[in-house]
N, C-alpha and C positions, 0 to 999 in steps of 0.2 A: 588416491585421486582427490578425495574430499579435502584432505589436508592441504594439497597443492592449490586447489581452487580457493580455499579459505585464506590461505597465506597471501596469495596473489591479490585477491580482491581487497583485503584489509590494507595491504601495502599501497594499493591504488586509491584508497579513500573511502571504501565502504565502511559502514558503521557496524553491521552485523551480516552474517551469512548463515543460511540454513539449507537443509536438504530434505526432500520428502518424496513419497510415491504419490502420483496423481493420476487422474483420469483426463487425458489430454483431449483437444478437439479431434473430431473424427479424421480429419485430413492428416493429423500427426499421431495416429493411434499407436505407433511403436515407441513414441517418446514419453515413457511413463515415469521418468524420474525428473525431478525439478530442483533447480538451484534458486533459492530466494535471496535477493540482495536488498538490504535496507540501508538507506542514507538518512541520517538525522537532519532535520531542518534546523535552521538558525533560530535559537530561542529569542535572540534580540529582534529578529524580524517578526516572528509569530506573536510576540508580546504586544506588538503595535496593532494587531488586528483585533480591535475592540468592537467597533460598530460596523465593520465591513472591511473588505480587502484594501490594501494600499498598493500603489504602483510598485513599491519595492518588493512587497510580497509576491505580486504577479511575476515580476522578473525573477525572483528567487525560485519560485515554483517551476518556471520554464527551464531555468538553468540546471536545477537539480534533476529534472526529468531527462534532460539531454545528457547529463553526467551519468545517470543510471543506465541509459541506453549504451553508453560507451563501456561501462563496467560489464554489462550483459554480453556485449560483443567480445570483450576480453575473455570472459569465462567460456563463451562458446568456442572461441578459437583454441583455447586450451583443451577443451573436450574433444575437438576435432583432431588435434595432434595426438590424442590418446586413442584415436580410432573410432570415436563416436560421431553421431549426427546430432545437430542441435538446431533449435529455433529460439530466437530472442523475442520474447513478448514485449511489445513497446511499453514503456513506463506509463504513457498516457495516450490512449487512442480508443475511440469508440467505433466499433465496426457495425453494430446494429443496436438501435435504440440508445440505451445508456450503458451498454456492455461492451467490453473489449474482446479480444481473441481468447483470452483465458484470464481467470480470476487470480490476480496477484495475492489477494487476501487468503484465498483457499490454500494456496501453496505455503504461504508464510505461517498460517495457523497449523497446518499439518507438520510443518518443520519445527513446531514447538517454540516459535519466536514471539507469540502473543495470541490475542483473541480479537473478536469483533465486538465493538462497543454498540451502545444504543444508537449512536449516530451513524451506524453502518461503516464507520471507519475502522481500519485495522489499528489495534492498540498494542504497540510493542511493549513487551515486558519491561524494557529499559527506558523507552522514550515516550510511551503513550502514543497519541495520534500524531505526534510531531515528526512524522517520517514520510518518505515516499518509497515505493517499492518497484522492483523489476524482477522478472522471472526468466530463466532459461530452461527450456525443455530439452531432454536428451534421452537417447536410448542406452547410455552407459549406466551400469549398476552403481548407484551412489548410496546404497543401503548402509555402508560403513559410517556414514555421517548422519543417519536418521536419529532423531531424538523424540521422546514422548511429547505429546501435545500438552500445552499448558493447561492447568486446571484453575488458573486465576480468572476471576470475573469481578473487576472493580466497579461494574455498573449496577449491581443488584439494587442498592439503596440510593443511587445517585440519579438526579434528573436535571443536572445543570445544563447540559447541552440541549435537552428538550425544551427548557424554558427560554434559552438564549436564541434558538433558531428563529430568525426573522420571517422565514417562510412557513413556520409551523409545520415543517415537513417530517419531524422526528416523532414517531408514535409514542415513545416512552417505554416501549417493550424491549426486552432483551432479544438477542438473536436466537436464543434457544426457544423463546416463546413464539416469535413471529417470522423467523427466517428472513428472507429478502424483503418482506413487507414491513420491516421496521422503519423504513424510510420511504416517503413519497418522492421519488426521484424527479417526477415531472414538476411537482411544486417547487422543489429545490432549484431545478434548472430554470424554470420560468422566472422565479424571483431574481436569480443572478442576472439573467439577461435584461430584466427590466430595471433593476436597482443599480447595477454595476456596469452599465454599458460603456462608461468612460474608462474602465480599467479592464483591459484585456477583452473588451466586448462582452463582458458578462460571463467569462469562463471560470472564474474562481470566486469563492467567498471566504472561507477559512475561520469563521466565527466559532464553529463547533470544535475546531482544532485548538484554537486559542484558549477557550474557556475550560477545557477538560482538565480536571485536577490531576489526572494521572500524568500528564505531561508537565504540568506546573510543579508538582511536588517531587519530581525526580531527585 
């Protein structure tokens, strides 16, 4: 099953696919397996995000999110045909505060696809932070596709994103040191809404994505 899902998603345009065991939201307690879908963002677009987001970046961001949602549905329908139940976690949606239904990063990290950087972004082993994610939760056993978690941590001696953040929202600590407190999400959101209101009404920034050497030095 994992081979079928991977083959189908890669043929449809996904950059990477991974599988993991997760703790789902209470309302979906039986869906303890996850499919992680990664789509690499355009380097040409990200490279232009120097002092703030561009209109092209915002459009690209939304387009990739919509594409991820379609890929997730495609995987879900395949799981359903195999006799499973599924829930597609939206690529970009906040249901309470700054959190969504389920953490895409949590599933992708457990799938061995990457780590979480000081910027609180998911860092793909292949593409750094220049990616967007989607997740499909299912009750089918996908353990045949499980891989060890990555032991890479490119952020230990790096503070480039911390210094570049215009909202001063990045603490400079690693995820292992501070967990979810590595980023002041309220400060990040407030700055975007105030500084970039004319681009997507302040929904995106992208500076920490653009400056990260993990993505640049791929």
